[in-house]
C-alpha positions in Angstrom: 0.1 -0.1 -0.1 1.4 3.6 -1.0 1.2 6.1 1.7 1.8 9.8 1.3 3.2 11.9 4.0 1.3 15.2 4.3 3.5 17.5 6.6 4.0 21.2 6.8 6.3 22.8 9.5 7.4 26.2 10.4 10.4 28.1 11.1 11.2 31.8 12.3 11.4 34.1 9.3 13.8 36.3 11.3 16.1 33.6 12.4 17.4 32.2 15.8 19.7 33.2 18.6 21.4 31.5 21.7 20.6 32.6 25.1 21.0 31.6 28.6 17.7 30.5 30.3 16.5 28.6 33.3 15.5 24.9 32.8 11.9 25.2 31.8 9.0 23.3 33.3 7.0 20.6 31.9 8.6 18.6 29.1 12.1 19.4 30.5 11.5 19.0 33.9 13.9 15.9 33.8 16.9 18.4 33.4 18.5 19.7 36.7 17.8 23.1 37.7 20.3 25.8 36.4 21.1 27.8 33.3 21.3 26.6 30.1 22.4 27.7 26.3 19.1 27.4 24.7 18.1 28.2 21.0 15.3 30.7 20.6 13.3 32.6 17.8 13.9 36.1 16.9 10.1 36.7 16.7 9.6 36.9 13.0 6.5 35.5 11.3 6.3 32.0 10.6 7.8 30.7 7.5 5.7 27.7 6.6 7.3 25.0 4.2 7.3 21.2 3.6 10.6 20.1 4.7 10.2 16.5 3.5 9.9 17.7 0.1 13.0 19.6 0.1 15.2 17.0 1.9 14.7 13.4 1.2 17.2 12.4 3.7 16.7 15.1 6.4 16.9 12.4 9.2 20.4 12.0 8.2 21.0 15.8 8.6 19.8 15.4 11.9 22.3 12.5 12.4 25.2 14.9 11.4 24.1 17.7 13.9 26.5 18.4 16.6 24.4 17.9 20.1 25.2 21.3 21.3 23.6 25.0 21.0 25.7 25.9 17.9 24.8 22.7 16.2 21.2 22.7 17.2 21.0 26.4 16.0 22.2 25.6 12.7 19.8 22.7 12.0 16.7 25.1 13.5 17.6 27.9 11.3 17.4 25.7 8.2 14.5 23.5 9.4 12.9 24.7 12.6 12.5 22.9 15.8 12.0 19.3 16.1 8.8 19.7 18.3 6.7 22.5 19.3 7.3 22.1 23.2 7.6 25.7 24.0 11.0 27.1 25.7 12.1 23.0 26.0 11.9 22.9 22.1 15.4 24.8 21.7 17.2 23.3 24.7 20.2 21.1 23.1 20.4 18.5 25.8 16.7 17.7 25.0 17.9 17.0 21.5 20.6 14.4 22.3 18.5 11.2 22.4 16.9 11.9 19.1 20.5 12.9 17.6 22.1 9.5 19.2 19.1 7.4 17.9 19.4 8.9 14.4 23.2 8.3 14.3 22.4 4.7 15.0 19.9 4.6 12.1 22.5 6.1 9.8 25.4 3.9 10.9 23.0 0.8 10.3 21.7 1.9 7.3 25.2 2.3 5.7 26.0 -1.3 7.0 22.5 -2.8 5.4 21.5 -3.9 9.0 17.8 -3.5 8.8 17.3 -5.5 11.8 19.3 -3.3 14.2 17.5 -0.2 12.5 14.1 -1.8 13.4 15.2 -2.3 17.2 16.2 1.4 17.1 13.0 2.6 15.6 10.9 0.7 17.8 12.8 2.1 20.9 12.6 5.7 20.0 9.8 7.9 20.8 8.3 8.8 17.3 5.7 11.1 18.2 2.3 11.3 17.0 0.6 11.4 13.5 -2.9 11.7 12.1 -4.1 8.8 9.5 -6.5 10.0 6.8 -7.5 9.3 3.3 -6.9 11.9 0.5 -8.0 11.8 -3.1 -5.3 12.3 -5.7 -6.2 13.6 -9.4 -6.2 10.7 -11.6 -7.0 8.1 -9.2 -10.5 6.7 -8.3 -9.6 5.5 -5.1 -8.3 7.3 -2.1 -4.7 7.4 -0.9 -3.5 6.8 2.6 -2.1 10.0 4.2 -0.1 10.1 7.2 0.2 13.5 8.7 2.8 13.8 11.5 2.4 16.1 14.5 5.8 17.6 14.5 9.3 17.4 13.0 10.4 14.7 15.2 7.5 12.4 13.9 8.1 13.4 10.5 11.7 12.3 10.3 10.9 8.8 12.2 8.2 8.5 9.3 10.9 9.4 6.8 13.2 6.7 8.2 10.4 4.0 8.0 9.8 4.8 4.4 13.3 4.5 3.6 14.1 1.5 5.4 10.8 -0.2 3.9 11.6 1.2 0.2 14.2 0.5 -2.4 16.4 3.0 -1.0 20.3 3.1 -0.1 22.3 5.7 2.0 25.6 7.0 1.1 27.9 9.7 2.7 28.5 13.1 0.9 32.1 13.3 -0.3 32.3 16.7 0.5 30.8 17.3 4.1 30.2 13.5 5.3 26.6 13.9 5.5 24.4 11.0 4.8 22.1 11.2 1.9 19.5 8.6 0.4 19.5 7.8 -3.3 17.1 5.2 -5.3 13.6 5.0 -6.7 11.5 7.9 -5.5 14.3 10.0 -4.0 15.1 12.1 -7.0 18.8 11.4 -6.7 21.0 9.3 -8.9 22.8 6.1 -7.9 25.8 7.7 -9.3 25.7 10.9 -7.2 28.4 11.4 -4.6 27.1 14.7 -3.0 24.2 15.3 -0.8 23.3 18.7 -2.3 24.3 21.1 -5.0 25.9 23.2 -2.6 28.5 20.3 -1.7 28.8 19.5 -5.2 29.8 23.0 -6.4 32.0 23.5 -3.3 33.8 20.4 -4.0 34.6 21.3 -7.5 35.7 24.7 -6.3 38.1 23.0 -4.1 39.6 20.9 -7.0 40.2 23.8 -9.2 42.0 25.5 -6.5 44.1 22.3 -5.7 
């Protein structure tokens, strides 16, 4: 059965900064009291976009993210927070379990160990998603549509699609980030770079060398 991922997310159009904040209550109460470097939005209008359409291997970009304030800020500036948990969303310490889990996934994808990936997937907290039917032009039957609640759930759903589909993972020759290729990814099996930016940067370095 073919399923569509219907997911729109947002990021702060004015960007983000890092500031010291107390450990928030609620979702982040697992943290000891104290001051933490936290990624915070600058208060601009929300920029709505469809991250999975833009990045077919976004889960691998999360895996390559450094689990500190600067690393999380770099990811958030491009893709937004993983969750919508208020102040807790920008605390890098709360990102660490997700980054570790995605690193296990990428490592085992490179090895072709789908059993280990399944175990990591089942142990993770994937988040919530809504299931519905959508009608697509040209089809008489409805298509199953999966709508993740947040970016974290969307990334685990992206992992599930890659593992169950005819996709493979390769490391970018320029930046080392993993990217998927194969049927339906829009990337050729002969490609060696995760993005046009890396491809152009690698070619520029060759010219200098």
